[in-house]
VMD Tcl script that draws the C-alpha trace (Angstrom):
set ca {
  {93.39 120.41 69.57}
  {91.92 118.93 72.73}
  {88.85 116.51 72.55}
  {87.26 114.87 75.35}
  {85.49 111.48 75.26}
  {82.93 109.54 77.28}
  {84.58 106.53 77.49}
  {87.09 105.42 80.57}
  {91.15 105.64 79.74}
  {91.98 101.71 79.79}
  {94.63 99.85 79.45}
  {97.48 100.30 79.91}
  {97.25 103.31 81.99}
  {94.48 101.94 84.04}
  {92.60 98.50 84.40}
  {89.46 97.40 85.54}
  {88.92 95.39 88.78}
  {86.49 93.17 89.20}
  {86.95 93.63 93.04}
  {87.89 97.10 94.47}
  {90.37 98.79 96.49}
  {89.07 101.15 98.88}
  {91.63 103.91 100.97}
  {91.62 104.74 104.77}
  {93.15 107.37 106.72}
  {93.87 105.71 110.41}
  {94.72 107.54 113.07}
  {96.46 105.52 114.92}
  {96.93 105.81 118.95}
  {100.36 103.88 119.38}
  {101.66 105.39 116.85}
  {101.39 108.73 118.40}
  {104.48 110.35 119.65}
  {106.26 107.74 118.25}
  {110.39 108.34 118.85}
  {110.80 109.44 115.20}
  {107.83 112.22 114.91}
  {106.75 109.93 112.05}
  {102.85 110.51 111.44}
  {100.62 108.79 113.57}
  {97.92 109.44 110.95}
  {98.68 106.26 107.84}
  {96.56 105.54 105.04}
  {95.22 101.62 104.80}
  {94.28 99.91 101.32}
  {91.62 97.35 101.67}
  {90.93 95.37 98.18}
  {87.77 93.53 98.38}
  {87.18 90.45 96.01}
  {84.56 90.36 92.69}
  {81.56 89.87 94.83}
  {81.68 90.88 97.64}
  {78.66 93.13 97.32}
  {76.23 90.51 95.87}
  {76.23 88.22 98.65}
  {75.64 90.38 101.73}
  {75.65 87.31 104.18}
  {79.28 86.05 102.79}
  {82.01 86.73 105.23}
  {85.70 86.09 103.97}
  {88.90 85.35 105.33}
  {91.65 88.25 105.94}
  {95.20 88.68 104.61}
  {97.48 91.43 105.69}
  {100.02 92.24 103.89}
  {103.19 93.92 104.59}
  {105.93 96.22 102.56}
  {109.91 95.46 102.64}
  {112.43 98.49 103.46}
  {111.50 101.85 102.53}
  {108.16 100.57 101.54}
  {105.34 103.29 101.79}
  {101.52 101.97 100.96}
  {100.60 103.82 97.87}
  {103.54 102.18 96.31}
  {101.48 99.12 95.90}
  {100.04 101.32 92.56}
  {103.32 101.58 91.11}
  {103.37 99.77 87.44}
  {106.52 98.70 85.85}
  {106.74 98.76 82.14}
  {104.61 95.98 80.76}
  {103.01 94.86 83.59}
  {100.02 94.86 86.37}
  {100.46 96.52 89.53}
  {100.08 93.89 92.89}
  {96.48 94.91 93.51}
  {95.53 94.32 89.65}
  {97.42 91.14 89.62}
  {95.54 89.75 92.80}
  {91.96 90.84 90.72}
  {93.02 88.87 88.37}
  {93.74 86.08 89.87}
  {90.52 86.16 91.47}
  {88.60 86.23 88.19}
  {91.33 83.40 87.52}
  {89.22 81.00 90.09}
  {91.40 81.67 92.65}
  {89.91 81.61 96.34}
  {88.27 85.03 97.39}
  {89.61 87.35 100.83}
  {89.81 90.48 101.56}
  {93.47 91.47 101.30}
  {94.69 94.64 103.42}
  {97.85 96.92 102.76}
  {99.47 98.23 105.81}
  {101.89 100.77 105.96}
  {104.50 101.05 108.42}
  {106.90 102.96 107.10}
  {109.48 105.20 108.74}
  {112.10 108.09 108.22}
  {114.74 105.17 108.43}
  {112.56 103.34 106.01}
  {111.32 100.78 108.30}
  {109.81 99.53 111.42}
  {109.82 95.39 110.99}
  {106.57 95.65 111.85}
  {108.02 95.24 115.68}
  {107.26 97.49 119.00}
  {111.24 99.49 119.71}
  {111.96 102.35 121.21}
  {113.92 103.32 117.99}
  {110.98 103.64 116.11}
  {107.54 102.76 117.70}
  {104.88 100.66 118.41}
  {104.15 99.23 114.74}
  {103.24 95.93 115.97}
  {100.99 96.60 118.30}
  {99.63 99.18 115.33}
  {98.74 96.49 113.20}
  {97.75 93.55 115.47}
  {95.47 95.71 118.18}
  {94.51 98.67 115.92}
  {94.11 97.43 112.46}
  {93.11 94.14 112.76}
  {90.14 95.01 114.55}
  {89.48 98.29 112.82}
  {89.42 95.93 109.30}
  {86.96 93.76 111.09}
  {84.91 96.06 112.24}
  {84.30 97.49 108.98}
  {84.28 94.32 106.51}
  {82.20 91.23 106.49}
  {85.98 89.31 107.63}
  {85.93 85.88 109.04}
  {86.22 87.43 112.58}
  {88.87 85.11 114.39}
  {92.77 83.82 114.01}
  {91.26 80.55 112.30}
  {90.65 82.66 109.00}
  {93.69 85.78 109.64}
  {97.10 85.74 108.02}
  {99.41 87.63 106.92}
  {102.05 87.82 104.00}
  {104.97 90.10 102.69}
  {108.39 90.05 100.90}
  {111.95 91.05 102.43}
  {111.26 93.04 105.51}
  {107.64 92.43 105.02}
  {108.30 88.67 104.76}
  {110.12 88.96 108.34}
  {106.84 90.87 109.38}
  {104.71 87.53 108.35}
  {107.61 85.21 109.68}
  {106.93 87.00 113.17}
  {104.00 88.27 113.99}
  {101.93 85.18 114.16}
  {103.92 83.45 116.79}
  {104.04 86.84 118.22}
  {100.72 87.33 118.28}
  {99.00 83.03 117.47}
  {95.84 84.28 119.30}
  {95.19 86.56 116.20}
  {97.03 85.02 112.89}
  {97.50 81.76 112.12}
  {98.73 81.46 108.16}
  {102.04 83.34 106.72}
  {103.43 83.92 103.52}
  {106.72 84.92 103.19}
  {109.01 86.29 100.60}
  {112.51 86.33 100.75}
  {111.68 87.47 104.40}
  {115.28 88.83 106.58}
  {115.74 85.63 108.23}
  {119.44 83.83 108.80}
  {120.68 86.97 110.26}
  {124.77 86.34 110.25}
  {124.43 85.50 106.25}
  {121.41 88.15 105.54}
  {122.89 91.30 107.46}
  {126.12 91.08 109.03}
  {128.42 91.64 105.13}
  {127.07 95.32 105.78}
  {128.18 95.56 108.73}
  {132.03 95.71 106.71}
  {130.17 97.73 104.50}
  {128.75 100.58 106.56}
  {131.66 100.72 108.76}
  {134.37 100.90 105.07}
  {131.40 104.32 103.61}
  {131.36 105.56 107.52}
  {135.41 106.29 107.14}
  {135.14 107.36 103.82}
  {132.60 109.45 103.10}
  {131.20 110.36 106.33}
  {133.90 111.28 108.66}
  {133.45 108.17 110.68}
  {129.56 109.56 111.45}
  {126.38 108.35 111.19}
  {124.86 111.71 112.35}
  {126.56 112.64 108.70}
  {125.52 110.22 106.71}
  {121.59 110.88 107.80}
  {122.68 115.26 106.93}
  {124.18 114.15 103.82}
  {121.68 111.77 103.16}
  {118.53 114.36 103.62}
  {120.37 116.95 101.50}
  {120.54 115.01 98.18}
  {116.85 113.54 98.13}
  {117.16 111.43 94.98}
  {120.47 110.89 94.21}
  {121.96 107.87 96.01}
  {125.51 106.47 96.74}
  {126.36 103.03 96.00}
  {127.35 102.82 99.68}
  {123.81 104.43 101.23}
  {122.06 100.90 100.99}
  {124.32 99.08 103.90}
  {124.19 102.54 106.01}
  {120.51 102.51 105.66}
  {119.92 98.75 106.66}
  {122.01 98.60 109.02}
  {121.04 101.72 111.28}
  {117.35 100.84 110.60}
  {117.72 96.63 112.14}
  {119.36 98.67 115.27}
  {116.39 101.54 115.61}
  {114.58 98.19 115.52}
  {116.29 95.56 116.87}
  {118.53 96.44 119.44}
  {117.52 100.47 120.63}
  {117.51 100.61 124.53}
  {114.66 102.20 126.72}
  {115.44 105.45 125.96}
  {115.10 104.90 121.89}
  {119.25 105.29 121.88}
  {120.37 102.62 118.78}
  {123.00 100.30 119.72}
  {124.80 98.68 116.40}
  {126.20 95.79 116.43}
  {129.61 96.76 115.27}
  {132.27 98.80 115.77}
  {131.99 101.61 113.04}
  {135.67 102.77 113.36}
  {136.43 98.82 112.33}
  {133.64 96.65 111.61}
  {134.36 94.73 114.57}
  {131.59 92.82 116.15}
  {129.87 94.41 119.68}
  {128.80 90.47 120.49}
  {126.59 91.61 123.11}
  {124.60 93.81 120.60}
  {124.48 91.42 117.62}
  {123.23 88.46 120.13}
  {120.03 91.24 120.42}
  {119.78 90.78 116.95}
  {119.86 86.85 116.99}
  {117.17 87.10 119.05}
  {114.75 88.59 116.76}
  {116.09 85.67 113.39}
  {113.04 83.90 112.46}
  {115.02 80.89 112.36}
  {116.64 81.23 115.54}
  {112.74 82.38 117.13}
  {111.91 78.77 115.97}
  {112.94 76.75 118.95}
  {111.78 78.71 121.33}
  {108.43 79.64 119.97}
  {107.64 75.98 118.73}
  {103.88 76.12 119.96}
  {102.91 78.47 118.15}
  {104.40 77.51 114.95}
  {102.77 74.07 115.50}
  {99.33 75.66 115.60}
  {99.71 77.66 112.23}
  {97.23 76.25 109.59}
  {99.64 77.12 106.54}
  {103.20 78.73 106.27}
  {104.47 79.41 102.75}
  {108.40 79.99 102.23}
  {109.68 81.31 98.85}
  {112.58 83.05 97.29}
  {114.58 83.10 94.26}
  {117.61 81.17 93.76}
  {119.85 84.01 92.76}
  {118.97 86.37 96.02}
  {121.07 89.59 96.13}
  {120.71 89.53 100.00}
  {121.23 85.66 100.19}
  {117.65 85.33 101.55}
  {117.35 82.39 99.45}
  {119.90 80.44 102.45}
  {117.74 82.46 105.01}
  {114.45 80.71 103.61}
  {115.84 77.41 103.26}
  {117.37 77.83 107.12}
  {114.08 79.08 108.09}
  {112.35 76.16 106.47}
  {114.42 73.83 108.22}
  {113.40 75.49 112.02}
  {109.85 75.48 110.84}
  {109.88 71.66 110.51}
  {112.58 70.72 113.60}
  {109.93 73.05 115.52}
  {107.24 70.06 114.20}
  {105.10 71.79 111.87}
  {103.61 69.05 109.87}
  {104.86 69.42 106.24}
  {101.72 69.62 104.50}
  {101.23 72.99 106.32}
  {104.09 73.95 104.47}
  {105.02 75.21 101.21}
  {108.43 75.73 100.50}
  {109.93 76.63 96.87}
  {113.22 78.19 95.71}
  {112.33 79.54 92.23}
  {114.91 80.92 89.04}
  {114.79 84.50 90.50}
  {116.42 87.28 92.20}
  {115.18 89.73 94.84}
  {113.36 92.34 92.96}
  {110.93 91.47 90.82}
  {108.49 89.16 93.17}
  {105.37 90.75 92.12}
  {103.95 87.18 90.60}
  {104.49 85.53 93.64}
  {101.80 87.39 95.56}
  {98.73 86.02 93.76}
  {100.11 82.53 94.13}
  {100.57 82.63 97.79}
  {97.43 84.97 98.62}
  {95.80 81.91 96.65}
  {97.05 79.28 98.57}
  {96.85 81.37 101.83}
  {92.70 81.91 101.32}
  {91.95 78.56 100.07}
  {93.46 76.91 103.77}
  {91.82 79.64 106.12}
  {88.65 79.37 104.25}
  {85.63 77.63 106.32}
}
mol new
graphics top color blue
foreach p $ca { graphics top sphere $p radius 0.5 }
foreach p [lrange $ca 0 end-1] q [lrange $ca 1 end] { graphics top cylinder $p $q radius 0.2 }
display resetview
């Protein structure tokens, strides 16, 4: 027998927010005609803190949140067993007294898995999309404190990479970052995948990346152990070492796994650890830098976090502006870190 009730469905299926989450469909000029043929119309989520509507004169710092590889923006609403999702965690932190901010969830998915939030002839103009389209869009529609002194960026894994490089590429727009297990120290984070990819291409795909992509597309939802290394190396090459015509140049010989040194050097030029020296002025201009990772990160991004922390200090950033922590954990289940970092950034980005 079916009965209709008057009350809303509550936990664990739905948790009422004290603030609210708004969704937009954004038509990007920067992504129109991108080389992968991915949609230029993207969803954008904007989370407003409790009390946003109560004081129409109040303005807020803004924090752009970036996803990891293979992430798409609707995944922020995903729930793990017995846990709130990320917007619910942030809303609960605000109700608990964490400084409020406007939180913007950015979609930069590509059919290769991601974009590293860079402009590349292999993937598209995702850095331009973030900086020159989404930032003014949010400032125009919400009561932001619309200056770099009150704007930050945060993310995990590839999103953490985007958080590390975006403020030093555009210090005119951003003055703070939080990186959770962000891609850094590339010889540790990426290079071990080259041997895995070369072996998998030889044994499973006739030595051909084209054969891999054909096979991968034919078995959606059914993965092989080698998929991660193959996808990661190709996607990163599309972001870091694509030629001007969009040709993707791999940093290893697909037959032997040997390093192609001139291509690998192009990757290293995008390593946040290496970039810190050349972007020292931009780093020193930042008001807040949060760096963390789990001590047992499967991709050894805890070592990348340590190396990046050291590079930041070598660049002359005042230690009082930096929060560094290695915690007991892996690369997974880091959702609990977001409210902590976003609150810490909001406190330092507030007037």
